[in-house]
C-alpha positions as CSV (number, residue, x, y, z in Angstrom):
1,M,6.4,-1.2,-18.2
2,R,4.2,-0.5,-15.1
3,S,5.8,-0.4,-11.6
4,V,5.0,-1.8,-8.9
5,T,5.3,0.1,-5.5
6,Y,4.6,-0.3,-2.0
7,S,3.3,1.7,0.3
8,M,2.1,2.1,3.8
9,N,2.0,3.9,7.2
10,V,5.0,2.9,9.5
11,S,6.4,3.5,12.7
12,L,9.9,4.6,13.5
13,D,10.8,0.9,14.3
14,G,9.3,-0.3,10.9
15,Y,5.9,-1.6,11.8
16,I,2.6,-1.2,10.1
17,V,0.3,-2.8,13.1
18,A,1.6,-2.4,16.6
19,P,1.9,-6.0,18.6
20,D,-2.0,-5.6,20.0
21,G,-3.2,-5.1,16.4
22,G,-3.5,-1.1,16.5
23,F,-2.8,1.3,14.4
24,D,-4.3,4.5,15.6
25,W,-1.3,6.2,15.6
26,T,-1.3,6.3,11.9
27,V,-4.3,8.4,12.1
28,P,-3.6,11.2,8.8
29,D,-3.9,14.4,9.7
30,D,-5.0,17.0,7.1
31,E,-1.6,17.5,5.0
32,V,-0.7,13.7,5.8
33,F,-4.3,12.6,4.0
34,R,-4.3,15.2,1.2
35,F,-0.8,13.4,0.2
36,W,-2.7,10.1,0.4
37,I,-5.5,11.3,-2.4
38,D,-2.7,12.6,-4.7
39,E,-0.6,9.5,-4.2
40,I,-4.1,7.1,-5.1
41,R,-4.4,9.2,-8.2
42,E,-1.3,7.3,-9.7
43,V,-2.6,4.2,-8.7
44,G,-4.2,1.8,-11.5
45,V,-4.7,-1.3,-9.9
46,H,-4.7,-1.8,-5.9
47,L,-3.7,-5.6,-4.6
48,L,-4.5,-6.3,-1.6
49,G,-4.4,-9.0,0.9
50,R,-7.5,-10.0,2.9
51,R,-6.9,-8.0,6.3
52,L,-6.4,-4.9,4.1
53,Y,-8.9,-5.8,2.4
54,E,-11.6,-5.6,4.9
55,T,-10.2,-2.8,6.3
56,M,-10.8,-0.9,3.2
57,L,-14.5,-2.1,2.6
58,Y,-15.6,1.3,4.7
59,W,-14.6,3.3,1.8
60,E,-17.2,1.4,-0.8
61,T,-19.9,3.1,1.0
62,A,-18.5,5.9,3.0
63,D,-19.6,8.5,0.9
64,Q,-23.0,7.3,1.9
65,D,-22.1,9.6,5.3
66,P,-23.6,12.8,4.7
67,S,-21.1,13.8,7.3
68,L,-17.8,13.6,6.1
69,D,-15.9,16.1,5.0
70,S,-14.7,17.3,1.4
71,A,-11.0,15.8,1.6
72,T,-12.8,12.1,3.2
73,L,-15.4,12.4,0.4
74,E,-12.5,12.8,-2.6
75,W,-10.5,9.8,-1.3
76,A,-13.8,7.9,-1.4
77,A,-14.6,8.8,-5.0
78,L,-11.0,7.5,-5.8
79,W,-11.0,4.8,-3.9
80,K,-14.0,3.4,-4.8
81,P,-14.0,2.9,-8.7
82,L,-10.4,2.1,-8.5
83,P,-9.8,-1.7,-9.9
84,K,-8.9,-3.8,-6.9
85,V,-7.2,-7.3,-6.7
86,V,-8.0,-9.5,-3.2
87,F,-5.4,-12.2,-2.6
88,S,-7.2,-14.7,-0.5
89,T,-8.0,-18.1,0.5
90,T,-10.6,-17.6,3.0
91,L,-12.7,-15.2,1.6
92,S,-15.2,-16.6,-1.3
93,E,-16.2,-13.1,-2.6
94,V,-15.5,-9.5,-2.6
95,Q,-17.4,-6.2,-2.9
96,G,-17.2,-3.3,-5.1
97,N,-14.6,-2.8,-8.0
98,A,-12.5,-5.9,-6.8
99,R,-12.0,-9.6,-8.2
100,L,-10.7,-12.5,-5.7
101,V,-7.2,-14.2,-6.4
102,S,-6.6,-17.1,-4.8
103,G,-2.5,-17.7,-5.5
104,G,-0.4,-16.7,-7.7
105,L,0.7,-13.2,-7.3
106,A,3.7,-13.2,-9.3
107,E,2.0,-14.5,-12.4
108,E,-0.8,-11.8,-11.9
109,I,1.8,-9.1,-11.3
110,E,3.5,-10.0,-15.0
111,R,-0.2,-10.4,-16.5
112,L,-0.8,-6.7,-15.0
113,R,2.2,-5.4,-16.0
114,A,1.4,-6.7,-19.7
115,Q,-2.1,-5.1,-19.6
116,P,-2.3,-1.9,-21.4
117,G,-3.4,0.7,-18.6
118,E,-2.4,3.5,-16.5
119,G,-0.7,4.2,-13.3
120,D,1.0,2.2,-11.0
121,I,0.4,-1.1,-9.4
122,A,0.0,-0.8,-6.0
123,I,0.8,-3.2,-3.2
124,G,-1.0,-3.4,0.3
125,G,-0.7,-5.3,3.3
126,A,3.0,-6.3,4.6
127,T,1.9,-10.4,3.9
128,L,1.3,-9.8,0.1
129,A,4.8,-6.8,-0.1
130,A,6.7,-9.9,1.3
131,E,6.0,-12.2,-1.4
132,A,6.0,-9.6,-3.9
133,A,9.7,-8.7,-2.6
134,A,10.9,-12.1,-2.3
135,S,10.2,-12.8,-6.2
136,D,11.9,-9.4,-6.7
137,L,9.0,-7.6,-8.1
138,I,8.8,-4.4,-5.8
139,D,10.2,-1.1,-7.9
140,E,9.7,1.2,-5.2
141,Y,9.1,1.3,-1.8
142,R,7.0,4.5,-0.5
143,A,6.6,4.7,3.4
144,V,5.2,7.4,5.7
145,V,7.1,7.4,8.9
146,Y,5.8,8.5,12.0
147,P,7.6,9.5,15.1
148,V,6.6,6.7,17.3
149,L,8.2,3.3,18.6
150,V,5.5,0.5,19.0
151,G,7.7,-2.0,19.8
152,G,6.9,-4.7,17.7
153,G,4.1,-6.1,15.7
154,T,3.5,-5.9,11.9
155,P,7.0,-5.1,9.8
156,F,6.7,-2.8,6.9
157,F,9.8,-4.6,5.5
158,P,10.1,-8.1,4.8
159,R,12.5,-10.6,6.9
160,R,14.4,-12.2,4.6
161,E,18.5,-12.3,4.9
162,R,19.4,-10.9,1.7
163,R,20.2,-7.4,0.8
164,V,18.0,-4.9,-1.3
165,D,19.9,-1.8,-2.7
166,L,17.8,1.5,-2.8
167,D,18.0,4.9,-4.6
168,L,16.6,7.4,-2.2
169,V,14.1,9.2,-5.0
170,E,12.0,11.5,-3.0
171,T,11.4,12.6,0.9
172,R,8.9,15.2,2.2
173,T,8.2,16.1,6.1
174,F,4.9,16.7,7.1
175,S,4.1,19.3,9.8
176,S,2.8,16.6,12.2
177,K,6.8,15.6,12.0
178,A,5.9,12.2,9.6
179,V,7.9,12.0,7.2
180,Y,7.3,10.5,3.5
181,L,10.2,8.7,2.1
182,R,10.1,6.9,-1.9
183,H,13.1,4.7,-2.4
184,R,13.2,2.7,-5.9
185,V,15.0,-0.5,-6.0
186,T,18.3,-0.4,-7.6
187,H,18.6,-3.2,-10.3
188,R,22.0,-4.4,-11.2
189,P,23.2,-6.7,-14.0
190,L,23.7,-10.0,-12.9
191,P,27.0,-11.2,-13.2
């Protein structure tokens, strides 16, 4: 069965976006950017909320910019054809290799898991991830933690009052002092 992963850049105090909406502290250096290129190769379909989808629209035409370096063009070449599912109640259409869904995250994940296919089902965006986490649909949490405290904003982890046990699968420290943490949700049989 395909794994559902939630991956984002995050501040040390647990936020993906600062209170002012900024996330400039997450601009990756070459080493971290190369890491994300390797990560996206493992993705078979990407689920996005509206805000992240709109942020990532840049990559639909980035390959037309002749000033981009080879790594940026490589990312664009991987991202553009990647199947994307956009969850939104306000958008009326989406671009590129994306399709719009107005509800039913759990049903969509189960449908994707049942389909033959390679690669992870990746979730991007804290709101969408919180909904998936509330339904126990996330198999792995993957975070590149930046050495910065932003003091609030949009949290990486959903705020809910229940415990979720995790197993550490992988760590990696980058020369920029950012740290990659990959944890798998520990599934225990119900009593």
